[in-house]
C-alpha positions as CSV (number, residue, x, y, z in Angstrom):
1,M,87.1,73.7,112.5
2,T,88.9,77.1,110.1
3,T,90.9,74.7,108.1
4,N,88.1,72.7,107.3
5,L,86.0,76.2,107.0
6,L,88.5,77.6,104.0
7,Q,90.4,74.9,102.6
8,V,89.3,74.7,99.1
9,N,89.9,72.5,95.9
10,E,89.2,72.6,91.6
11,R,86.2,70.9,92.7
12,R,84.2,72.9,95.0
13,A,80.9,72.6,95.9
14,V,80.9,76.0,98.2
15,G,82.7,79.5,97.5
16,G,86.1,79.9,97.9
17,P,88.5,82.7,99.2
18,V,90.0,84.8,96.3
19,A,93.5,83.5,94.6
20,L,96.5,83.7,96.7
21,R,98.6,86.0,94.3
22,L,95.7,89.0,94.4
23,L,95.1,88.8,98.2
24,T,98.8,89.4,98.4
25,V,98.8,91.8,96.1
26,Y,95.4,94.3,97.9
27,F,97.3,93.5,101.6
28,G,100.4,94.5,100.6
29,A,99.2,98.5,98.9
30,A,96.9,98.0,102.3
31,L,99.8,98.0,105.0
32,A,101.8,100.1,102.7
33,A,98.9,103.1,103.4
34,W,99.1,102.0,106.7
35,V,103.1,102.7,107.2
36,A,102.6,105.8,105.2
37,A,99.3,107.0,107.4
38,A,101.3,105.9,110.6
39,A,104.7,108.1,109.4
40,A,102.2,110.9,108.3
41,A,101.0,110.9,112.6
42,I,103.6,111.6,113.7
43,A,103.9,115.3,111.8
44,A,100.2,115.3,112.8
45,A,100.7,114.8,117.1
46,P,101.3,117.8,117.8
47,D,98.3,119.9,115.4
48,L,96.1,117.3,117.2
49,A,97.7,117.9,120.9
50,A,97.3,121.8,120.0
51,G,94.0,121.3,118.3
52,H,94.3,122.3,115.4
53,P,92.5,118.6,113.3
54,L,92.1,120.5,109.9
55,E,96.1,121.7,109.9
56,P,97.9,119.4,106.2
57,A,99.8,116.9,108.4
58,P,96.4,115.8,110.4
59,V,94.4,115.2,107.2
60,L,96.8,113.6,105.1
61,A,97.3,110.8,108.3
62,V,93.2,110.7,108.8
63,H,92.7,109.8,105.3
64,L,95.5,108.0,104.1
65,V,93.8,105.3,106.9
66,A,90.4,106.1,106.3
67,L,90.8,106.2,101.8
68,G,94.8,104.4,101.5
69,A,94.6,101.1,103.7
70,L,91.0,100.4,104.8
71,P,89.6,100.2,101.4
72,L,92.1,98.0,100.6
73,A,92.3,95.6,103.3
74,V,88.5,95.8,103.6
75,S,88.5,95.1,99.9
76,G,91.1,92.0,100.6
77,A,89.5,90.8,103.5
78,S,86.2,90.1,101.7
79,F,87.5,88.5,99.2
80,H,89.0,85.4,101.2
81,L,86.2,85.0,103.8
82,L,82.6,85.8,102.2
83,P,83.0,83.9,99.0
84,V,83.0,80.8,102.1
85,M,80.6,82.5,104.3
86,L,78.4,83.2,101.1
87,R,78.3,80.1,99.3
88,N,79.1,81.5,96.4
89,D,82.3,82.4,94.8
90,L,82.7,85.6,93.4
91,P,82.1,86.9,90.3
92,S,84.9,87.8,87.8
93,Q,88.4,88.2,89.8
94,R,90.0,89.6,86.6
95,L,87.5,92.7,87.7
96,L,88.7,93.1,90.9
97,W,92.8,93.7,88.8
98,L,91.3,96.2,87.6
99,A,89.2,97.3,90.9
100,L,93.2,97.9,92.5
101,P,94.9,100.2,90.8
102,L,91.7,102.3,90.8
103,L,91.9,102.1,95.3
104,C,94.9,102.8,95.2
105,G,93.9,106.3,94.2
106,G,93.2,106.7,97.9
107,P,96.3,107.6,99.0
108,A,95.7,110.1,95.4
109,V,92.7,112.1,97.1
110,A,94.3,111.8,100.6
111,G,96.8,113.8,99.2
112,G,94.8,115.7,97.4
113,I,93.3,117.2,100.7
114,A,96.2,118.5,102.9
115,S,97.7,120.0,100.3
116,G,94.8,121.3,98.7
117,A,95.4,120.1,94.9
118,E,91.9,119.6,93.8
119,P,93.1,118.0,90.7
120,A,94.5,115.0,91.8
121,V,92.1,114.6,94.3
122,W,88.9,114.2,91.7
123,I,91.8,112.3,89.5
124,G,92.1,110.3,92.4
125,A,88.3,110.2,93.7
126,A,87.0,108.8,90.4
127,A,89.3,106.1,90.7
128,V,88.2,105.3,93.5
129,V,84.9,105.4,92.6
130,C,85.1,103.4,90.1
131,G,86.9,100.8,92.0
132,L,84.5,101.2,94.8
133,A,82.0,100.2,91.9
134,I,83.9,96.5,91.0
135,V,84.0,96.3,94.9
136,L,80.3,96.5,95.6
137,W,79.0,95.0,92.8
138,E,81.1,91.5,93.4
139,L,80.2,91.5,96.9
140,L,76.5,92.2,95.9
141,T,76.5,89.6,93.5
142,L,77.4,87.3,96.2
143,V,74.5,88.3,98.4
144,A,72.3,87.9,95.7
145,R,73.5,84.8,94.9
146,A,73.5,82.7,98.6
147,P,71.6,80.2,98.5
148,R,68.6,80.0,100.3
149,G,67.6,78.1,102.8
150,R,70.9,77.0,103.6
151,T,72.9,77.9,107.1
152,L,75.1,81.3,106.2
153,I,79.0,82.4,108.2
154,A,77.5,85.9,107.6
155,S,74.7,87.6,107.3
156,R,73.4,89.2,104.0
157,A,71.4,91.9,105.9
158,G,74.8,93.0,107.5
159,V,77.0,92.5,104.1
160,T,73.7,94.7,102.2
161,L,73.8,97.9,104.6
162,A,77.5,97.5,105.3
163,C,77.9,98.4,101.0
164,G,74.9,100.8,101.1
165,H,76.7,103.0,103.8
166,V,80.1,103.2,102.4
167,V,78.1,105.0,99.4
168,A,76.3,107.4,101.1
169,A,79.6,108.0,102.9
170,L,81.5,108.5,99.5
171,C,79.0,110.4,98.6
172,L,78.5,112.7,101.2
173,G,82.3,113.1,101.5
174,A,82.3,115.1,97.7
175,V,79.5,116.7,98.8
176,I,81.6,117.8,101.5
177,F,84.8,118.7,100.0
178,S,83.7,120.4,96.5
179,E,80.4,122.7,99.0
180,D,83.9,123.3,101.2
181,R,81.8,125.5,103.3
182,P,78.1,125.2,105.7
183,F,75.5,124.0,103.6
184,V,71.9,122.9,104.2
185,G,71.8,124.7,107.6
186,L,74.2,122.7,109.6
187,G,78.6,123.4,110.0
188,Y,81.3,121.9,108.2
189,G,83.0,120.5,111.2
190,R,79.1,118.2,111.7
191,W,79.0,117.7,108.5
192,L,82.3,115.5,108.8
193,L,81.1,114.4,111.9
194,I,78.3,112.5,109.5
195,H,79.6,111.3,107.2
196,L,82.5,110.2,109.6
197,H,80.3,108.7,111.1
198,L,79.2,106.6,108.2
199,A,82.1,105.7,107.2
200,L,83.7,104.1,110.6
201,I,80.6,102.7,112.6
202,G,78.0,102.4,108.9
203,W,80.5,100.4,107.1
204,I,83.5,99.8,109.3
205,A,81.3,98.2,112.5
206,L,79.2,96.8,110.5
207,L,81.2,94.6,108.5
208,I,82.9,94.0,111.5
209,V,80.1,92.7,113.7
210,T,78.8,90.4,110.4
211,V,82.1,88.4,109.8
212,G,83.4,88.8,113.2
213,R,80.0,87.4,115.1
214,N,81.6,84.2,113.3
215,L,85.3,84.8,112.6
216,A,86.5,85.3,116.0
217,P,85.4,81.9,117.3
218,M,86.5,80.2,114.2
219,L,90.5,81.5,114.2
220,A,90.5,81.3,118.2
221,L,89.1,77.6,117.7
222,A,86.5,78.2,120.6
223,P,82.7,77.5,120.6
224,A,81.0,79.0,117.9
225,A,78.5,82.0,118.6
226,P,74.7,80.8,119.5
227,A,72.5,80.4,116.5
228,R,69.7,82.7,115.4
229,R,67.2,83.9,112.7
230,R,67.3,86.8,112.1
231,P,70.3,89.9,112.5
232,V,69.4,91.6,114.9
233,D,73.1,93.3,115.6
234,E,73.8,94.7,112.6
235,V,69.7,96.4,111.8
236,G,70.1,96.8,115.5
237,L,73.8,99.1,115.0
238,A,71.6,100.6,111.1
239,V,69.2,101.7,113.1
240,A,71.2,103.3,116.0
241,L,73.3,105.2,113.4
242,W,71.2,107.0,111.8
243,V,69.1,108.0,115.4
244,L,72.8,109.3,115.4
245,L,73.6,110.8,112.4
246,A,70.1,112.8,113.0
247,G,70.7,114.6,116.3
248,I,73.6,115.0,114.9
249,G,71.9,116.4,111.8
250,L,69.4,118.4,113.2
251,E,71.4,119.6,116.4
252,Q,69.2,117.8,118.3
253,R,71.6,116.7,122.0
254,A,69.5,113.8,123.0
255,V,68.7,112.4,119.7
256,T,72.7,112.2,119.7
257,L,72.8,111.2,123.5
258,V,69.7,108.2,122.2
259,G,71.2,107.2,118.7
260,A,74.9,107.2,120.4
261,V,73.8,104.7,123.7
262,G,71.8,102.5,120.6
263,V,75.6,102.1,119.5
264,V,77.2,101.6,122.0
265,V,74.9,98.5,123.6
266,V,75.6,97.3,120.2
267,L,79.0,97.4,120.0
268,G,78.9,96.0,123.5
269,R,77.0,92.9,123.2
270,F,79.7,92.7,120.1
271,G,82.2,92.6,122.3
272,T,80.7,90.5,125.1
273,L,81.2,87.7,123.1
274,L,84.7,88.5,122.2
275,V,85.0,87.7,126.1
276,R,83.3,84.9,126.3
277,V,85.4,84.2,122.9
278,A,88.9,85.1,124.3
279,R,87.7,82.6,127.8
280,A,86.8,79.3,125.9
281,R,89.3,80.1,122.7
282,R,91.5,76.8,122.4
283,G,94.6,77.5,121.4
284,A,97.2,80.8,122.1
285,L,95.8,84.3,121.6
286,E,96.6,84.8,118.0
287,A,96.6,88.7,117.1
288,P,93.4,88.5,115.3
289,L,91.5,88.2,118.9
290,A,93.6,90.6,120.2
291,H,93.5,93.0,117.8
292,L,89.3,92.4,118.4
293,L,90.0,92.8,122.5
294,A,91.8,96.2,121.9
295,G,89.3,97.4,119.4
296,A,86.5,97.0,122.0
297,L,88.7,98.8,124.7
298,F,89.0,101.7,122.4
299,L,85.9,101.4,121.3
300,A,84.5,102.0,124.8
301,Q,87.0,105.0,125.3
302,S,85.8,106.9,122.4
303,A,82.6,105.4,123.2
304,G,83.4,107.2,126.0
305,L,84.3,110.7,124.7
306,G,81.9,110.9,122.6
307,I,79.3,110.7,125.5
308,A,80.8,113.3,127.4
309,V,80.9,115.7,124.3
310,A,77.7,115.0,123.2
311,A,76.6,116.3,126.5
312,G,78.2,120.1,126.5
313,A,81.8,118.7,126.7
314,D,83.2,120.6,123.2
315,R,86.2,120.8,123.1
316,T,88.1,120.0,119.6
317,R,90.8,118.1,121.1
318,L,88.1,115.0,122.8
319,V,86.5,114.9,119.3
320,C,90.4,114.8,117.9
321,A,90.9,112.2,120.4
322,Y,88.0,109.9,119.9
323,V,88.2,109.6,116.1
324,T,92.2,108.4,116.8
325,F,90.7,106.0,119.2
326,L,87.5,105.3,116.9
327,L,89.2,105.4,113.8
328,V,92.8,103.8,114.2
329,G,92.7,102.0,117.8
330,W,89.1,100.5,116.5
331,A,88.5,100.4,112.6
332,G,92.3,100.6,112.0
333,G,93.9,98.0,114.5
334,V,90.9,95.2,113.9
335,V,91.3,95.5,110.0
336,L,95.0,95.9,109.8
337,G,95.5,93.6,112.6
338,H,93.7,90.4,110.9
339,V,96.4,90.5,107.5
340,P,98.5,88.6,108.4
341,K,96.5,85.7,109.4
342,L,94.3,85.6,106.5
343,L,97.7,85.1,104.8
344,S,98.7,82.9,106.6
345,L,95.9,80.8,105.7
346,S,95.1,82.2,102.0
347,V,99.3,80.4,101.6
348,W,98.0,77.4,103.6
349,V,94.1,77.1,101.0
350,W,96.1,77.4,97.8
351,W,99.2,74.9,99.1
352,P,100.4,73.0,96.1
353,S,98.9,69.3,95.6
354,G,101.0,67.4,98.4
355,P,101.6,67.0,102.3
356,R,100.4,69.4,104.1
357,P,101.7,71.9,106.8
358,K,100.0,72.8,109.6
359,Q,98.3,76.0,108.7
360,A,99.9,77.3,112.3
361,E,103.3,77.0,110.9
362,L,102.4,79.6,108.2
363,Y,101.9,82.1,111.3
364,H,104.2,84.2,113.8
365,R,102.0,84.0,116.3
366,R,104.0,86.0,118.5
367,L,105.6,88.6,116.5
368,G,101.1,89.1,116.0
369,V,101.7,89.6,119.8
370,V,104.3,91.7,119.7
371,E,102.4,93.8,117.3
372,T,99.6,94.2,118.9
373,A,100.8,95.3,121.9
374,V,103.1,98.1,120.9
375,F,99.9,99.0,118.4
376,V,97.7,99.3,122.1
377,A,101.1,101.3,123.7
378,G,100.6,103.8,120.9
379,V,97.5,104.5,119.9
380,E,96.1,104.8,123.9
381,A,99.4,107.5,124.3
382,L,98.6,109.2,120.5
383,G,95.1,109.8,122.4
384,I,96.2,110.6,125.5
385,G,98.7,112.9,124.5
386,I,95.8,114.8,122.2
387,A,93.6,114.2,124.9
388,V,95.4,116.5,127.3
389,G,96.9,118.3,125.4
390,S,100.6,116.7,124.9
391,A,102.7,117.5,122.0
392,T,105.3,115.2,123.4
393,L,103.5,111.7,124.6
394,A,101.1,112.2,121.1
395,R,104.6,112.1,119.6
396,A,105.6,108.8,121.2
397,G,102.8,107.1,120.4
398,A,103.0,107.7,117.0
399,A,106.1,106.2,116.8
400,A,105.6,103.8,118.6
401,F,102.5,103.2,116.1
402,L,104.9,103.5,113.3
403,C,107.0,100.9,115.1
404,S,103.5,98.3,115.2
405,T,103.1,98.9,111.5
406,L,106.0,97.7,110.2
407,L,106.1,94.4,112.6
408,A,101.9,94.1,111.1
409,A,104.1,94.7,107.7
410,A,107.1,91.8,108.3
411,G,104.5,89.1,109.8
412,A,102.8,89.7,106.5
413,A,105.8,89.2,104.1
414,A,106.9,86.2,106.3
415,S,103.4,84.6,106.3
416,R,104.2,84.8,103.0
417,R,107.3,83.8,102.1
418,R,106.9,80.2,103.5
419,P,107.2,78.0,101.1
């Protein structure tokens, strides 16, 4: 099913994935930032375990993931998948080459925020804004051109809402950095929480739910998700998110809990789908599904920590562990965990004319499974070490996390090297 969906030729009737060379560069830059973030996490672990998340090392590690690895990986994956899912081509791949160096300004922003170098932040931020503007234009054009009355594999509403939340998170981040103090009656910490949830739930989680509903069964060779008339989960997640944000902003514990429970319910439905896919799959377990299942585990842990904090357990280390599970375990793990598989699919799709190998021959499944196992162990140790205040355990977890990022990079490189 996957190969039939993704195979393209010179005369295709529907959209096809982005060129292999462009995808390779996007994914390569994303993996480089992923490795750098893991290395920074080793230095950040003692500060996080001590409950000091605003020290330079934790700030650098967080923003290398949020502004370095995730934008590049999500962009590349979107270019590969959404043209097929929305049944039309990207407007201009030349513009995507222009967006690439602009998006690579994310690590400069991360370094500038961590070091307090304001010029680097604003220069890098301007580049990232321009790069994201190009990416969002391309994706929203796909949405606008998606044929009406035809079966689409991803919902227009989900993609549009995710793009809107990217803009909101980016604008709010710029305001937070420029103010660097409480404003509009809210403390700095609460603005950071709103910014974090806009990005990780409104952008990453919403896009994962939108795309993963059909992608997970296809990659696992499992029965497709049940047909539906309306994007209930996508809209429900967006509504629950804004209730959660309102609760955080108004400092209303009851409203915050209602929003948090709504988010958990929607993501719990998605987790149930993943469990069904895992049970019904016809092939061996691969890293994308393993990362989705592990991501569901990290989501459950972050939900428990988040609800505990919202209910009054106001401990800085718990919040740091919550962010670790949500940002690294869920968002980063799920997105970057798909990179080697998607790259192998692109190699297969753009195979030269003539006999074509089986797609499974281009993907290093065992290496991917090992990477997932090391990643899960590392993030668990990192999060638990932060929560209990153990710098040794947190640093060991960060070291394992670094090993997993190197394995992911090796798996992607090996897939790309195949003739």
